[in-house]
N, C-alpha and C positions, 0 to 999 in steps of 0.2 A: 908524745904525752899519753899516759894511761888514764882512763876515766873509770873511777870506781864508784859503783852505785848499787843501792838496794832496790826494792820493789816499788811499784806505784802505791799511793796512799802510805807513805813511809811512816814506820813506827820508830821507837827509840832504838831498837836493835839494828834496824836497817840504816839509820842515819849514823849512829855512833860506830858501827862496824865499818862503814865506808870511810869515815874520818880516820879511824885507827889503822885500817889496812893501808890506806893511802900514805899515812905517816910511816908505816913500816916499810913500804915499798921505796919511799924516798930515802930512808935510812940505808936501805940495801943498794942504793945507787940507781934506781929507776924512777924517773920523773913521773909522778902520779898526782891526780887531783880528785878529791871526793866530790860527788855530785848527788843531787836528789831528783826524784821524778814527780814531786808534788810538795804541797805545803806541809810543814812540820806541825804536829799536834801540840797541845798545850803542855803535855808532860815533857816532850822533847825540848820545847823552848826553855822550860825550867832547868833541865839538865844542861843544856848548852850554856845558859847564863851562869849556872853554878860553877861550871868548870872552864869558864872563859874561852869557849869554843865558838867560832863563827859558823853560822848556818851555811852548809854547802850550797854552791850555786846550782841553779836549775839547769838540767840537761834537756834541751828541747828535742834533740834527736841523736841517736847513736850511730846513724848511718855513716859508714866509712871510718869510724873511729876505733882505736884499740881500746878494749874495755875489759873490766873485771866485774862479774856479778857477785854480789854478796847477799845473803839472806833470801835468795830466790834462784830458781833455775827455769821457770816456765815462761815462755815468750809472752803469754797473755798478761803476765804480771810485770813485764819488763818495759824497757824504753821503746819509744817510737823508732822504727828503723832498725830494731835489734837483729832482724834477719839478714841485714846487709852490713852489720858491724863485724869487726875482727875480734871475736871473743877469745881471750887468752886464758882466763881462769874463772873458776866458780868456787866460792867458799860458802857453804850452806849447811843447814841442819834440817832441811825438809826432804821429803822423798823426791827421788829424781824423776823428772818428766822432761828429759832433755835429749836432743839428738843433734849432732853436728857433723860436718863432712870431713873433719880432721881431728887428730888427737889433741887434747888440751889438758891442762892441769885442773883436776877436779878434786876438791877436798870437802868431803861431806861426812859428818859424824852425827850419831843420834843423841846429841846433847840438847840442853834446854835453850841454848842461845848461840847464834853465830859468833857473838862476842867471846864466848868461852873458847871456841876454836881459834879465833884470832889471837887471844891471849896466849894460848899454847904455841902459836906460830912465832910470837915474840921470843918465847923461851927457846924454841927450836933454833932460831937464828941468833940467839944470844944478844938480843937487842933490849936494852933497858927500857922499861915503860915509864914515861914521865908521869908526874902526879895527875895532870889534867887528863891525859889519855886513860890512865887507870880509872879515874872517876867516870869517864864516859863508858868504858867497858863494864864497870861494875853496875852502872845504872841500866845498861842494856840487858844485863843478866837478870837484874831484879825485875825489870819490866816484862821480859819474855817468860820468866818462870813464875810470875805473879808472886814475887817475894818468896820464892821457893815452895809455893803452894800448888803449882801446876803439876799434873802427872807427867809432864815432859821433863821435869827437873831431875837431874842426876846428882850423885855425890860429887862428881867432877865439877859441876856448876857451883856447888856449895864451897868446895875447896878453893877453886879459882877465885870466887867472889871474896872469900876471907882474905886472901893475899892481896887482891886489888884494893880492898877497903883499907888495909894497912898502908899501902902506897899512897892512896888518895886522901888519907887522913879522915876517913869516915869512921867515927867511933861507934855509932849506933846505926847499923845497917837497916834494921827493921823500921826505925823511925824515918830514915831517909826514903825508904821504899814507900811507906804510907804517904809521905809528903808528895812523892811523885804521883801516886795514884789519885790523891785528892786533886792535884792539878789537872790530871787527865779526865777526871769524872765530873768536873765543874761544867754543868750544861745549861745554866740559867740563860746565858746569852747565845747558846747554839740553836740553830734552826733544826727542824726534824731531819732535814737532809744532811746537815753537818754531823748529826749523831749517827746516821746510817753510814756515812763516809768516814767516820772517825778512824776506823781501821778495817779495811775491807779487802777482799780478794774475789776475783771472778773465776769460777771453775766450770769446766766443760765435762759434764757427766753424760757420756755416751750421746753427745750431740745436743744435750739440754744445758743451757747456760744458767748457772745459779750464782748470784752474788751473795756472799756470806760476810756480813759485817760483825764487828764485836766492839762493845764498849765495856771496859772493866771499871767498876766503881766500888767505892768503900761501902756505899749503901745504895740499893737499887730503887729506893722509893721515888726519888726525884725523876728518874727516867720513866718508871712505870706509871707515874701520875699523868704522863703525856702519851700513854699507850695508843689511844685512838688517833691522835694527831700523827704519830710516827707510822702507824699502820697505813693510814691514808697516803702518806708520802711514799711508803714502800711500794704500795700498789701503783701509784703514779709512776714511779721509777721503773717498775717491772714492765709496764706497758710502753713507756718511752723507749726503753732499750730492748724490748722484745725478749726479756729473760723468762725462763720457765718459772723461776721463783727468786724472791729476795728474802733472805733469812737474817735476822739480827739477833746476836747473842748479847743479852744484858747480863754480864757476869759480875756477881757480888763476891768480892774476894774475901769478905769476912764470913759470909754464909757458906762459901766454897760451893757455889752452884750457879746455874744460869737459867734465866727465863728466855725462851726462844720465841721471838715474834716472827710470824710467817705471812707473806703475801705470795700466793702460788696458784698456778692453774689447778692444782690438786694437792690436798694435804696428805693423801694416802701414802706416797713414798716416804714422807717425813715421819709419819706415824709408825710406819713399818720399821724405818731405820732406827728410831729411838725408843720403840715400844712404848709410845706415849700418845695420849689423845690431845689434839690441839683444840682446845675449847676457846671460842672467841679469838681464834687465830694466835693462841699462845699456849706454851707448855713449860712447866718448870722441871728441870733436870738436876737433881741433887748430885754433887760431885763432878759435874761436867764443867770444865773450865778451859779446855784446850780445843781450839778449832782444828788444829793440825792433827791431833791424836784421837779426839773423841767425837768430832762432828763430821769431818770430811770422810774418813774411812768407812763408816757405816752407810753414808750416802752413796759412796762409790759402789759399794756392794749391792745396794738395792737398785740403783739405776742401771747397773751392768748385768743384773740378774734376769 
């Protein structure tokens, strides 16, 4: 049995790509099962319900298992016991930070979503994409490209999404995308920690661990009204886990910009990375929407300099 899974704190691309790629593997004659490494968020729940897909089972440990990683390649973002798993493949759209003791299949392309790559793999193998799988893949692309607004979005993402929408029977892609983001950005019943952990990854910048979370909303007002509460929880989390910093991106998809909230030993490297002053532990960056492309790279440069 092959176990296919995305990263910790799974987002829609991570979950839907795992489901779709496991489906493709089964069609190609290899028994595969999609898994998850954490609870799905409210956006992903909506997508799964809309396209009649079951939530993948939780994978407690990858140790001793044959596995495929989708939407990630860093061990810190992967399953418990990943160092002792038999990794067979990686399908990802992030930069590579991976080393293994034997050759494996790695498919990585600079597109806006892992789902875009997997859609192309269906075409390569000449396997028809059923309506429900097309809906999952489309939703993953809309989520990761912020409805085509993210700087990570490419023309290939747009072209693939158009074809998937036709197969899935989605007439108004923008309308469906907004509905997805409204579901994800509903925070009234979420705790401050739930907001921080909505979509997060932990990075090691030259020995300094930084948690970078992101919540994408249709309007940032509801989140920023709770700014002090969230910052207090970020500082509490930083001390508990001994992180150098906890950074939260509050991304307003309509304004096409992000407010960065920061709890850190020092704001200096962050101010240098983004050429911005953090006043009262926050800074607004117009046009910044992608953690992968616009937040992590400048931090890597500053911390390694």
